[in-house]
DRENTOR-232461 format. One line per 2 residues: number of its first residue (from 1); their letters; for each residue x, y, z of N, C-alpha, C, CB. Coordinates in steps of 0.1 Angstrom, whole numbers. Glycine has a CB too. Example, Ala and Ser with C-alpha at 12.3 -4.5 7.8 and 13.67 -1.06 7.14 Angstrom:
REM DRENTOR-232461
1	AS	132/-57/78/123/-45/78/132/-33/78/113/-45/90 | 128/-22/71/137/-11/71/129/0/79/141/-6/57
//
This chain:
REM DRENTOR-232461
1	MA	168/-496/-421/175/-506/-433/189/-501/-429/171/-503/-452 | 193/-513/-428/209/-514/-427/215/-508/-440/215/-528/-425
3	TA	229/-503/-438/235/-501/-452/249/-508/-452/236/-485/-456 | 251/-510/-464/265/-513/-467/274/-506/-475/266/-523/-470
5	HL	284/-500/-468/292/-491/-474/306/-495/-481/295/-483/-464 | 305/-495/-491/315/-503/-505/328/-494/-506/305/-504/-523
7	IH	340/-496/-502/349/-486/-507/360/-494/-518/357/-480/-493 | 359/-485/-527/369/-488/-541/380/-479/-542/361/-486/-555
9	GY	388/-488/-546/400/-480/-550/413/-487/-548/401/-467/-542 | 425/-482/-557/437/-493/-559/444/-492/-544/449/-489/-575
11	LG	456/-498/-547/464/-501/-534/467/-489/-531/478/-509/-536 | 470/-487/-518/476/-474/-508/470/-461/-513/494/-473/-508
13	VG	453/-459/-515/447/-447/-517/441/-443/-504/439/-447/-527 | 443/-451/-493/434/-447/-479/422/-455/-474/428/-431/-480
15	KT	421/-465/-481/408/-471/-482/406/-477/-467/407/-482/-494 | 416/-483/-459/414/-486/-447/409/-477/-436/423/-490/-444
17	TF	421/-464/-439/420/-455/-429/406/-449/-433/432/-445/-428 | 401/-447/-443/387/-441/-445/377/-450/-438/383/-439/-462
19	AR	379/-465/-441/368/-475/-434/371/-473/-423/367/-490/-436 | 383/-471/-415/378/-470/-398/376/-460/-393/387/-474/-388
21	RL	374/-447/-400/368/-435/-398/353/-437/-399/374/-425/-407 | 347/-443/-412/335/-445/-414/327/-456/-399/335/-452/-429
23	ER	339/-464/-397/331/-476/-384/331/-467/-372/341/-494/-378 | 340/-460/-370/335/-450/-356/324/-442/-360/346/-439/-349
25	QL	322/-434/-371/311/-421/-372/300/-429/-375/314/-407/-384 | 297/-439/-380/283/-442/-380/276/-448/-369/279/-451/-390
27	PA	278/-458/-360/287/-469/-363/285/-478/-371/290/-475/-355 | 295/-486/-375/296/-499/-383/306/-509/-380/297/-497/-397
29	IR	302/-522/-386/313/-533/-383/321/-530/-396/307/-550/-380 | 334/-531/-394/341/-529/-407/347/-546/-409/356/-515/-406
31	FS	351/-548/-421/357/-556/-433/367/-554/-438/352/-557/-442 | 379/-556/-437/393/-550/-443/397/-564/-445/404/-539/-432
33	QD	401/-563/-459/407/-575/-465/418/-577/-460/409/-575/-479 | 428/-565/-460/443/-566/-460/445/-571/-445/451/-550/-463
35	EW	440/-569/-433/440/-571/-421/439/-590/-421/426/-561/-414 | 430/-593/-430/428/-609/-428/437/-615/-437/413/-615/-431
37	MT	442/-609/-447/452/-616/-459/465/-618/-446/456/-602/-476 | 465/-607/-441/481/-604/-434/482/-612/-420/485/-587/-430
39	RL	468/-616/-415/470/-627/-401/468/-642/-411/453/-625/-385 | 462/-644/-420/463/-656/-425/473/-662/-438/449/-658/-427
41	YG	477/-652/-444/489/-656/-453/504/-651/-454/486/-652/-465 | 505/-642/-436/519/-636/-438/519/-622/-445/528/-646/-445
43	DD	532/-617/-442/534/-603/-448/536/-602/-462/544/-596/-442 | 542/-615/-471/547/-611/-484/540/-623/-492/563/-609/-485
45	PP	529/-623/-494/523/-636/-502/533/-635/-517/502/-632/-506 | 532/-646/-523/539/-643/-537/529/-642/-549/550/-656/-541
47	VE	532/-632/-555/522/-623/-566/514/-632/-573/531/-615/-580 | 519/-640/-577/513/-656/-586/503/-661/-576/526/-671/-590
49	RF	500/-662/-561/492/-665/-555/483/-657/-549/497/-671/-548 | 485/-643/-549/477/-633/-544/466/-634/-548/480/-621/-547
51	ED	459/-634/-558/449/-633/-562/438/-645/-556/451/-632/-575 | 446/-658/-555/438/-671/-551/437/-667/-533/448/-687/-555
53	FY	446/-664/-529/447/-661/-514/437/-648/-512/463/-657/-509 | 437/-638/-518/424/-627/-517/412/-632/-519/425/-615/-527
55	RR	409/-643/-531/398/-649/-529/392/-655/-521/396/-653/-534 | 401/-664/-513/397/-672/-504/391/-661/-490/412/-683/-501
57	VY	401/-652/-487/397/-643/-475/384/-637/-480/408/-630/-470 | 378/-633/-491/368/-629/-499/357/-637/-493/371/-631/-514
59	QQ	357/-651/-495/348/-660/-496/346/-659/-480/352/-676/-503 | 353/-659/-472/353/-663/-459/344/-651/-453/368/-664/-454
61	VE	346/-640/-457/343/-626/-450/327/-628/-458/356/-608/-456 | 323/-631/-469/312/-632/-471/303/-637/-467/311/-633/-478
63	EI	305/-646/-458/295/-656/-449/293/-648/-438/302/-671/-444 | 299/-637/-432/298/-628/-422/289/-615/-423/310/-624/-420
65	WP	293/-609/-432/286/-592/-435/274/-596/-436/290/-582/-449 | 270/-604/-446/256/-602/-450/243/-607/-439/256/-610/-462
67	RC	249/-614/-429/241/-616/-416/242/-603/-407/247/-628/-408 | 252/-595/-408/248/-581/-401/239/-574/-406/259/-573/-399
69	LE	242/-573/-420/231/-566/-425/214/-569/-424/234/-566/-435 | 216/-585/-425/201/-591/-418/196/-588/-404/203/-607/-418
71	LG	207/-583/-396/201/-579/-380/202/-568/-379/208/-585/-367 | 201/-560/-391/200/-545/-389/213/-536/-388/193/-542/-376
73	VD	226/-539/-389/236/-535/-384/244/-529/-400/243/-547/-374 | 249/-519/-398/255/-511/-411/271/-522/-408/257/-488/-408
75	VV	275/-523/-421/287/-527/-423/295/-516/-435/287/-543/-426 | 310/-519/-429/317/-513/-443/327/-522/-449/326/-499/-441
77	LD	326/-525/-460/334/-533/-468/344/-531/-475/329/-537/-473 | 357/-527/-469/370/-524/-473/375/-532/-480/378/-522/-465
79	FG	368/-540/-495/374/-548/-503/382/-542/-515/364/-556/-508 | 381/-531/-517/386/-523/-532/379/-528/-541/401/-526/-538
81	FW	369/-535/-544/360/-538/-555/367/-536/-567/347/-530/-554 | 377/-544/-573/383/-539/-580/377/-541/-596/396/-544/-576
83	NR	366/-552/-595/361/-555/-610/346/-552/-608/364/-570/-616 | 341/-548/-622/326/-542/-622/319/-556/-617/320/-536/-641
85	LG	322/-569/-623/314/-579/-620/309/-579/-604/323/-589/-624 | 321/-579/-593/323/-579/-582/314/-572/-578/334/-578/-579
87	RD	315/-558/-580/309/-547/-576/292/-548/-576/314/-538/-584 | 289/-551/-590/274/-554/-594/268/-566/-583/272/-560/-612
89	AT	272/-576/-585/272/-589/-578/270/-583/-559/289/-599/-582 | 279/-575/-556/275/-573/-543/263/-561/-537/288/-571/-538
91	IA	264/-553/-549/249/-546/-548/237/-554/-548/246/-536/-561 | 238/-558/-556/227/-569/-559/224/-574/-547/231/-580/-569
93	KI	232/-582/-540/229/-593/-529/225/-581/-515/246/-606/-527 | 233/-569/-516/229/-560/-504/212/-557/-506/239/-545/-504
95	IA	208/-555/-519/194/-548/-522/183/-563/-521/193/-539/-540 | 188/-574/-521/182/-586/-520/180/-589/-505/189/-596/-526
97	LG	188/-584/-495/190/-585/-483/181/-576/-474/203/-582/-483 | 175/-565/-485/168/-553/-479/175/-544/-474/161/-556/-471
99	GE	189/-543/-475/198/-529/-475/198/-521/-485/211/-531/-474 | 207/-510/-481/211/-497/-489/227/-500/-494/210/-481/-479
101	AR	228/-497/-507/244/-496/-506/249/-481/-510/250/-506/-516 | 260/-482/-505/266/-469/-509/281/-472/-516/268/-459/-495
103	LY	284/-466/-525/299/-470/-531/307/-454/-527/299/-475/-552 | 319/-457/-525/331/-446/-523/341/-450/-533/338/-446/-505
105	RL	348/-438/-541/357/-443/-547/367/-432/-541/354/-445/-562 | 377/-441/-538/390/-432/-531/400/-431/-541/396/-440/-517
107	SC	409/-418/-543/416/-419/-553/429/-408/-547/408/-415/-568 | 443/-411/-552/453/-401/-547/464/-405/-557/458/-403/-532
109	PE	472/-394/-559/482/-395/-571/493/-407/-563/492/-376/-576 | 497/-413/-579/504/-423/-575/518/-423/-567/504/-429/-585
111	DE	522/-414/-568/535/-414/-561/532/-414/-546/543/-402/-564 | 521/-408/-540/519/-406/-530/513/-423/-523/510/-394/-531
113	TW	505/-428/-534/501/-441/-527/512/-451/-526/490/-449/-535 | 522/-453/-536/537/-458/-534/544/-452/-522/545/-454/-545
115	RR	545/-445/-516/547/-439/-507/545/-444/-495/543/-429/-509 | 530/-443/-491/521/-448/-482/524/-465/-481/505/-445/-487
117	LE	525/-471/-494/527/-485/-493/541/-489/-484/528/-490/-507 | 551/-479/-491/565/-483/-485/566/-481/-470/577/-474/-492
119	SR	559/-472/-466/557/-468/-450/549/-481/-445/546/-453/-447 | 538/-484/-451/531/-495/-445/536/-506/-444/520/-498/-449
121	NL	545/-514/-456/554/-524/-454/561/-528/-442/562/-522/-462 | 562/-520/-436/571/-521/-423/560/-529/-414/577/-505/-415
123	DL	549/-529/-413/543/-534/-402/529/-538/-408/542/-524/-389 | 526/-543/-419/512/-549/-423/516/-554/-438/498/-538/-423
125	LY	511/-558/-446/509/-567/-453/521/-563/-464/494/-567/-458 | 529/-568/-468/540/-564/-479/537/-564/-492/552/-572/-478
127	IA	538/-553/-504/535/-553/-513/548/-547/-522/524/-546/-513 | 555/-555/-528/569/-551/-537/562/-540/-548/576/-567/-546
129	RN	573/-534/-553/569/-528/-561/566/-532/-573/574/-521/-561 | 573/-546/-579/566/-554/-589/555/-559/-587/572/-563/-592
131	TF	549/-563/-576/535/-567/-573/526/-555/-574/533/-573/-558 | 532/-542/-573/522/-529/-570/515/-528/-586/533/-513/-564
133	EV	528/-531/-596/528/-524/-613/520/-544/-616/552/-516/-625 | 522/-549/-614/515/-562/-621/501/-559/-615/523/-579/-617
135	LK	496/-556/-602/482/-556/-601/473/-546/-606/479/-558/-590 | 478/-535/-612/471/-526/-619/464/-534/-631/479/-515/-623
137	AR	469/-543/-636/461/-551/-648/446/-555/-642/471/-566/-654 | 449/-558/-632/433/-567/-627/424/-554/-618/436/-585/-612
139	FE	431/-542/-622/419/-529/-614/411/-527/-623/424/-514/-610 | 398/-527/-622/388/-519/-630/378/-509/-625/380/-528/-637
141	PL	386/-495/-632/379/-482/-624/367/-483/-628/385/-466/-628 | 358/-474/-617/345/-474/-621/338/-469/-635/339/-468/-613
143	GD	330/-476/-636/323/-467/-650/312/-455/-648/314/-478/-661 | 314/-447/-659/304/-436/-658/291/-438/-653/301/-431/-671
145	DE	285/-450/-652/275/-452/-650/269/-458/-635/274/-457/-658 | 282/-459/-628/283/-466/-616/280/-452/-606/299/-475/-614
147	ER	269/-449/-599/264/-442/-591/274/-445/-576/247/-445/-591 | 282/-433/-573/296/-434/-564/296/-419/-556/312/-436/-574
149	IE	302/-418/-545/308/-407/-538/320/-408/-542/308/-407/-523 | 325/-395/-546/340/-392/-550/346/-385/-537/341/-382/-564
151	MG	357/-391/-533/368/-389/-521/383/-390/-527/366/-402/-507 | 390/-381/-522/405/-383/-524/411/-372/-524/408/-389/-533
153	IR	422/-372/-530/433/-362/-530/435/-357/-542/446/-368/-526 | 437/-345/-547/438/-341/-560/446/-326/-562/423/-340/-566
155	RA	454/-323/-572/458/-313/-574/449/-300/-575/465/-315/-584 | 450/-290/-570/439/-280/-571/438/-271/-580/439/-275/-561
157	VQ	427/-267/-586/427/-260/-597/418/-246/-597/424/-269/-608 | 419/-237/-606/413/-225/-604/400/-222/-598/412/-221/-615
159	TD	393/-236/-603/379/-233/-596/376/-234/-580/369/-242/-601 | 388/-240/-575/390/-243/-560/392/-230/-553/403/-252/-558
161	VP	397/-222/-561/398/-209/-550/386/-203/-544/404/-196/-557 | 377/-202/-546/365/-197/-535/365/-208/-523/348/-197/-542
163	PI	364/-222/-523/366/-230/-513/373/-231/-508/364/-238/-513 | 386/-229/-514/402/-227/-505/399/-215/-497/417/-224/-515
165	ME	395/-203/-502/398/-191/-494/387/-192/-484/398/-176/-502 | 376/-199/-484/364/-199/-475/369/-207/-462/351/-206/-482
167	IR	378/-221/-469/383/-226/-454/392/-217/-447/392/-239/-456 | 401/-212/-455/411/-204/-448/407/-194/-436/417/-197/-458
169	HS	396/-187/-440/391/-176/-431/383/-182/-424/384/-165/-438 | 379/-194/-423/370/-202/-414/376/-211/-403/362/-210/-423
171	VR	389/-212/-402/391/-222/-390/393/-213/-378/404/-232/-393 | 396/-224/-370/397/-217/-355/409/-214/-348/390/-226/-346
173	EN	421/-221/-353/434/-217/-351/438/-208/-361/443/-226/-351 | 452/-205/-359/461/-195/-368/454/-188/-375/470/-201/-376
175	RL	444/-179/-374/434/-172/-379/443/-163/-385/424/-167/-370 | 439/-154/-396/447/-142/-402/443/-129/-395/445/-141/-420
177	SD	451/-121/-390/448/-110/-383/445/-98/-391/458/-108/-376 | 447/-100/-404/442/-92/-415/440/-100/-430/453/-80/-417
179	PD	427/-103/-432/421/-112/-443/428/-111/-454/407/-109/-446 | 432/-96/-458/439/-93/-468/454/-100/-468/440/-78/-467
181	LV	458/-105/-462/477/-110/-461/476/-122/-470/484/-115/-442 | 464/-129/-470/461/-140/-480/450/-138/-488/459/-151/-474
183	TA	456/-136/-501/443/-131/-514/441/-142/-521/446/-120/-525 | 430/-141/-527/424/-150/-539/436/-152/-551/411/-142/-547
185	AD	443/-140/-551/452/-137/-561/464/-146/-556/456/-122/-562 | 471/-146/-548/480/-155/-542/475/-170/-541/484/-149/-528
187	CE	462/-172/-539/461/-188/-542/459/-193/-556/449/-194/-535 | 458/-184/-563/457/-187/-582/471/-186/-586/448/-174/-593
189	TF	478/-179/-576/496/-180/-581/501/-196/-578/508/-166/-570 | 497/-199/-566/502/-209/-560/496/-223/-570/498/-208/-542
191	IE	484/-222/-572/477/-229/-579/484/-233/-593/464/-223/-579 | 489/-220/-600/494/-220/-613/510/-227/-613/493/-204/-619
193	RS	516/-228/-603/529/-233/-598/525/-247/-593/537/-222/-586 | 513/-254/-595/509/-266/-589/515/-271/-574/512/-276/-600
195	EI	511/-261/-568/515/-261/-552/508/-265/-541/518/-251/-549 | 492/-266/-548/484/-266/-538/475/-284/-540/473/-250/-539
197	WV	474/-287/-530/467/-302/-529/457/-298/-523/475/-315/-522 | 443/-307/-525/433/-305/-518/425/-319/-517/425/-294/-524
199	WE	416/-321/-504/410/-332/-499/396/-330/-506/411/-333/-483 | 390/-339/-515/377/-337/-519/367/-345/-516/376/-335/-529
201	ED	352/-345/-509/348/-358/-505/332/-352/-514/349/-363/-486 | 329/-358/-523/316/-359/-531/313/-342/-535/303/-367/-520
203	GA	324/-340/-544/323/-328/-550/327/-313/-540/309/-329/-554 | 331/-315/-528/330/-304/-520/346/-306/-513/316/-306/-510
205	VQ	354/-294/-515/368/-294/-509/369/-291/-494/375/-283/-517 | 371/-301/-483/370/-299/-471/385/-297/-465/362/-311/-466
207	GF	395/-296/-473/406/-292/-467/418/-291/-479/409/-301/-455 | 427/-284/-477/439/-284/-486/454/-278/-476/434/-272/-499
209	AA	465/-285/-485/479/-280/-483/484/-275/-494/489/-290/-478 | 498/-267/-489/503/-258/-502/517/-257/-494/494/-240/-508
211	GD	527/-261/-504/543/-257/-501/547/-248/-510/553/-270/-501 | 552/-237/-506/560/-228/-515/571/-232/-515/560/-215/-512
213	TR	574/-235/-530/588/-237/-537/597/-227/-534/586/-239/-551 | 595/-216/-535/604/-207/-534/611/-206/-521/597/-196/-536
215	DG	607/-208/-510/615/-208/-501/614/-221/-489/614/-196/-496 | 610/-231/-494/606/-246/-488/597/-243/-479/617/-255/-481
217	RI	590/-233/-477/577/-233/-465/564/-242/-466/571/-217/-465 | 558/-246/-455/546/-253/-458/536/-241/-459/542/-266/-447
219	FG	529/-232/-467/525/-223/-469/512/-222/-460/523/-222/-483 | 505/-235/-460/491/-236/-455/488/-251/-452/481/-230/-466
221	LF	481/-255/-440/475/-268/-439/464/-266/-433/483/-278/-432 | 453/-264/-441/441/-262/-433/424/-271/-435/439/-247/-437
223	IA	420/-274/-427/408/-282/-431/395/-275/-424/409/-298/-426 | 384/-273/-432/370/-269/-428/371/-273/-414/358/-276/-437
225	PE	364/-265/-404/364/-267/-391/352/-281/-390/360/-251/-383 | 342/-282/-399/332/-292/-396/341/-307/-400/316/-287/-407
227	YE	350/-307/-406/358/-319/-408/370/-322/-401/361/-319/-419 | 372/-312/-391/385/-314/-385/383/-331/-378/387/-300/-372
229	GR	396/-336/-376/397/-347/-368/392/-359/-375/390/-345/-354 | 394/-362/-387/391/-370/-399/403/-378/-404/388/-361/-409
231	GI	414/-374/-401/427/-376/-406/430/-372/-424/430/-391/-403 | 423/-356/-426/426/-352/-438/438/-342/-438/413/-346/-444
233	GQ	442/-337/-426/453/-330/-426/466/-341/-426/453/-320/-414 | 464/-352/-420/475/-361/-420/479/-368/-434/473/-370/-411
235	AL	468/-369/-441/468/-375/-457/472/-361/-467/450/-382/-462 | 471/-351/-462/475/-339/-471/489/-334/-471/467/-329/-469
237	LP	494/-333/-456/507/-326/-454/520/-336/-464/511/-326/-434 | 519/-348/-464/529/-354/-473/530/-349/-487/527/-369/-474
239	LA	521/-346/-492/520/-342/-504/525/-328/-505/508/-344/-510 | 521/-318/-498/531/-306/-498/546/-307/-497/528/-297/-486
241	CE	550/-317/-487/565/-318/-483/571/-324/-495/568/-327/-468 | 563/-334/-505/571/-339/-516/569/-324/-524/564/-355/-524
243	TL	561/-317/-527/565/-309/-537/575/-299/-533/555/-303/-543 | 579/-295/-521/592/-290/-517/602/-299/-522/592/-288/-501
245	RK	602/-312/-518/614/-320/-521/617/-322/-537/612/-335/-515 | 606/-322/-543/609/-325/-559/613/-308/-564/593/-333/-568
247	AG	613/-301/-556/618/-284/-560/632/-285/-554/609/-268/-551 | 637/-293/-549/652/-294/-544/655/-289/-529/659/-285/-553
249	HT	644/-287/-522/647/-282/-513/647/-298/-503/637/-268/-510 | 657/-297/-490/662/-307/-482/655/-306/-468/676/-306/-482
251	TA	650/-297/-465/639/-293/-451/628/-286/-455/645/-285/-438 | 620/-287/-449/607/-283/-447/604/-272/-438/601/-291/-443
253	KL	600/-262/-436/597/-251/-424/582/-247/-425/607/-237/-426 | 578/-242/-412/564/-239/-413/564/-232/-398/554/-252/-416
255	ST	553/-227/-395/551/-220/-382/539/-219/-376/555/-208/-382 | 535/-220/-366/523/-220/-361/522/-217/-343/519/-234/-366
257	VA	511/-209/-340/509/-206/-326/511/-215/-318/498/-202/-323 | 519/-212/-308/522/-223/-296/508/-227/-290/533/-216/-283
259	GT	513/-239/-281/496/-239/-275/488/-246/-283/488/-225/-274 | 485/-251/-294/477/-252/-302/476/-266/-308/479/-244/-310
261	RA	464/-270/-312/462/-283/-315/472/-285/-326/446/-287/-318 | 474/-275/-334/486/-275/-348/496/-279/-344/490/-262/-355
263	ER	501/-272/-331/515/-279/-325/515/-293/-322/520/-272/-313 | 507/-295/-314/507/-306/-311/507/-318/-324/497/-306/-303
265	FY	500/-312/-334/500/-320/-346/514/-324/-350/493/-313/-357 | 522/-312/-356/532/-312/-359/543/-320/-350/532/-301/-360
267	RT	544/-318/-339/554/-325/-332/549/-338/-328/558/-319/-320 | 537/-344/-331/536/-359/-332/542/-365/-345/523/-363/-331
269	NG	539/-357/-355/543/-361/-369/559/-356/-373/533/-352/-380 | 567/-357/-364/581/-355/-366/586/-344/-366/583/-360/-376
271	WT	580/-332/-365/587/-318/-369/595/-312/-354/573/-306/-374 | 604/-306/-359/610/-301/-348/611/-285/-344/624/-306/-348
273	VT	608/-283/-334/609/-264/-330/623/-262/-330/602/-257/-313 | 625/-249/-339/640/-246/-340/639/-232/-336/647/-249/-357
275	GK	628/-226/-329/628/-213/-326/613/-205/-328/639/-207/-333 | 612/-189/-327/603/-182/-329/603/-174/-341/602/-176/-319
277	NQ	593/-169/-349/596/-159/-354/591/-144/-351/593/-162/-362 | 592/-136/-360/590/-122/-353/576/-121/-346/591/-110/-363
279	KG	567/-129/-350/551/-129/-345/550/-136/-336/541/-133/-354 | 559/-140/-326/559/-150/-315/556/-166/-318/548/-144/-305
281	EL	555/-170/-331/550/-180/-334/563/-193/-334/542/-176/-348 | 560/-203/-331/570/-216/-332/570/-217/-347/565/-232/-324
283	VF	583/-220/-351/590/-222/-360/593/-239/-359/601/-213/-359 | 586/-247/-369/593/-261/-374/602/-264/-384/585/-269/-377
285	QR	605/-277/-382/612/-277/-397/609/-293/-397/632/-270/-399 | 616/-298/-404/613/-314/-407/625/-317/-419/595/-316/-415
287	PL	634/-329/-421/641/-331/-432/633/-338/-443/652/-338/-428 | 634/-337/-456/625/-342/-465/635/-353/-476/618/-328/-474
//
């Protein structure tokens, strides 16, 4: 039985990034609305025509993905599924075709979604701030009765302390020489100051990032080993940096062991080495 994976969420929450990940992991054929919109209607369609253009793209794609299911091929439907009527109709169609439907809800803080859109505006479908706000009226969140897999970024709460500590002690790189160097009490304090962000999928915390507002350091960016390589760290780090920026810092700092994947990750993401600390670790910084 083929499966259709339905991706629900507002603009900028990371739907296409997640859809691409699913496409590779399953594998499956991905259908992403924004890519079709850009190719057919340009980078900045007028807000009054956006809904009509979006509908046209949807109708064209609707002729293709059902055939994939009929042929036994999984599909990833990166459509956003903004209204309940459309979601119900798509799921009914999948079932009628003999397939299985899985609905994913992606979420992210609004400040971060807009930051992502501003960055994406440089090379993909342009979304003006006014368009971003106007389109909210057309977005219908999932109902309590809609079965879904929850995914996304949120602020950590105290009940997240056990999984955060488990992740910190399970990582393959930058392991603590003494487990007592970072305690559950330390984690609780960071959460009280609203300085830890977590990535959660279907109720399980898979990674976290923390910015220490006292000195402008990235206190930690760690992903559970079994979830590495999925872009979770890439999604979390900007939130930790934004925490520092809002606290008045103009530069973020962090340290990591040389020759690790972490070093390569930070270099790739624009961090600059400024020296070494007393432990011999590389010290990175980046302007905020």
